[in-house]
N, C-alpha and C positions, 0 to 999 in steps of 0.2 A: 031388523030383525039381522043379525051378523050372520052370515052366509059362509064364509071364507078365512081362512088364517094365513098371513103373512108373516114370516118369523126371520129375524136375523140369525147368523150361525156363531161367530166368534164372540167368545161372552155372555151369548144368550143361550145356545144350544151346548156350549162348552164351560168346561172349567178353566181353572187357571194353568194348568198342562195342554188346555187345547184338546181335551178328552170330550167325544162326544158322550152326552148323558143319555144312559141306554133309557131310563124313564120317561126323558122326554119324547123318544124315538118313538116308544111303545103307545105314547099319547098320541101322537102326529100318525102314525099308521092306524091306529083306531078311528081317527077323523076320515082318512082317505077310505079305508074300508067303508064308510059309512056314505061317500059321496062329496064329502067336504072338499072344497078345493083347499090347496096348502102351497103354497110361492115361497120359496126360501130365497134370501135374500142377503147380499153381502156386497162387500169390496174387490170378493175375490175376482178369480176367471170365472170364464165361461165353462172351461172345459173341468176346472175344478168344482164347477156346480153341479154339470151335468154328472160326472160321477157320484157326487153326494147325493143328488136325486135319486140316480138309482140306487144306492145303498139304503137309504132311507126309504125307499119307496114311495116315493108322491109320484105325481103325474107328467113328473119333468119342466114343469113351468118354474121359471127362475129369474129374479133380478141379479145380475152381476157389474161389477165395476161402480160400486155404488149407484147405479142406475143408469149409466151407461151403455150398459147392454140389459136387453131381456129378451126371453124366449118362451112360446106358448107351447108345452108338450114336447117330448121328446125329438117328435119327426117337425116340430116348428124353425123357421128360419130365425137368426140372430137379428133383432132391431137394433141400430145401433143409434144412440145419440150423442152429440160431443164434436170435440176438435180435437183429436190427439196432438196435431203439428203446436197448437198452442201449448200443449204441456210439454210436447219436447224443447220448444222454446224456453220456457222456464226452467227446466231440467238442466238444460248444457249453462243455463247463468248462474244454476246452483253449482255445477260441477266444477266452474270454473272459480267461486269464489271459496268454495271448500277448498280444492286441491291447492289455493296458495296459501292455506291454513294447515297445508300435510294432512287433510282428511280425503278419504274417497266414499262416494256414494255408493249404497248398495242396490243397485237395482233389481226389481222383482220382476219375474214373469214376463218381460216388456214383449218375447216372441207373441205370446199368447194374450195381450192386450190389445183393444181397440180402439178405446175413446179415452182412455185415463192412465196415467205412470204411478207406478208405487215402489216407493224405496225403504230401505231399514231404517230404524228408529236410533241412528248412531249419530246423527246430530241434533241441534236443538230446533223443536219447530216452530219457537218463538223466534230462532235466528233465521229460519227458513221463511216466515211471512215479513219479517223485516227486508231479507233480500230483495224478496219479490213485491214489495209494497209497490202498490201502483200499477201491478201488470194486472191483466183480468184472468187472474186465475185462483182459484180456490185451494185451500190447503186445510187438508184434513188429517187430524191425527189420531188413527182409530186407536191406538195402544197396541197395535200390532205391527203397523209400518202407520209412513206418513203417503199420503195421495194428493198427485194434482190432480184437478178436473177443472172442467170449467164451470162457473158458479151456476150455470142453468139447469145444470142437470143434477139430480139425486135421487134415493131411491123413493121419495114421494112422488116426483114426474112419472117416474118410469110404473109407479103403482096404478097412476090415474091413467096413463096412457094403456096397459095393457087389461085392467079391469073390464072395459067393454069387449074385447076382443074372448073374454070367457062369458060373456052376459051376466057381468056382474058390473057396481059401481067401487069405488077406492070406500063407501061408505059401507060396503058390505062386509067389510075386512076387519077383521082383530089384528091387530100390529103389535110384536112383541120386539122389544129390540134393548138395548145398553150403551149405545153410544154417540158422541157426534153426529155420526154418519147418518144415525136411525130419525136423527129431530123431525125432517119432513114427512119420512113415512109414519110417524106416528101419529102426525097433525092431520095427513089426509086420510088415515083410515077411520073407520067408523067409531073404533075405540083403539086406545094407545096403552100399552102397558109395557112400563120399565122393570126389568127384574131387580133384584134388590141389591146387587153390586154395580148398579147402572151410574154412568156419569151424571151428574149433579143437574145437568143441562138438560138429558133423557128423564130423568126422575122430575122435574119441573113440571114439563111439557106434557106428561103422560098423564090418562083421566085416571089410573091407577098405578101403583108401585106394588110389586110382591114383596112378602116377609122372607121369602126364600131367594138365594142367589142361583146365577147361571141356571143349571138344567131344571133345577129343584123347583127355581120360578116360573119356569115355562110350564111345567108340570101343573103348580098352583093356579096360573092362570088359565090354563085349558078345563080345568077344573071348575073355576067360578064361571067361564061362561060359556062351558059347554052345552048348557039345556038350552042356550039361545041360538045353537046351530039348528039343531033339529030336534022336537019334542021329542021323538023315540030312539034317542040318542043316550044308554046309559051312563050315568056318572061315572068315570072311572077312579080307579085307586091305585093309590102310591104306593110301592113297595121300596123302601130305602134299601 
């Protein structure tokens, strides 16, 4: 039986303009108010995730940097998994390569990242992969940024590690996502759901795909699986 929710942010809880869907937030808050653990998962930084957890109203447990960082509750310490030095080595190679072609890379929030690096999609992800071919680095194009991380770390590995710390297993989770950085999370969870706007690879790996896109798809998924969380939870109603 599903007991918890892990949900991606960009492209899942947000629309094309990165606005958080208020209907999805309402459903998530209903779960939290009834004691269901809700974990937010993103490629973004831990400080961003802390603020988002507070504004949405979760318990503060999150996965950040595509699995390189996770935290249990607002008072928990950051768990770091990865080797950012390898990411920096790869990034400097990219910097030199694209500088010679007259293009500079826009690094995102490097001061607040501990395990991966992210930069703007001003260059081709395909070319990035070609330049770094043979290096022990994973390149992830989320549609919002290009991330460099070690191959053995992802949202799925973070979910498997944090779940026992809150008395659960990854099989207890309903996971909702949309992008290639959600694939392992969707696979490790007991049930994986892709919203309708999801990357084809995410749609293929999911147990179910919603009919609606973005945050409305999150609402649809929660409505479908809500009764499996607890028999005394009322079915939520969505108002567009």
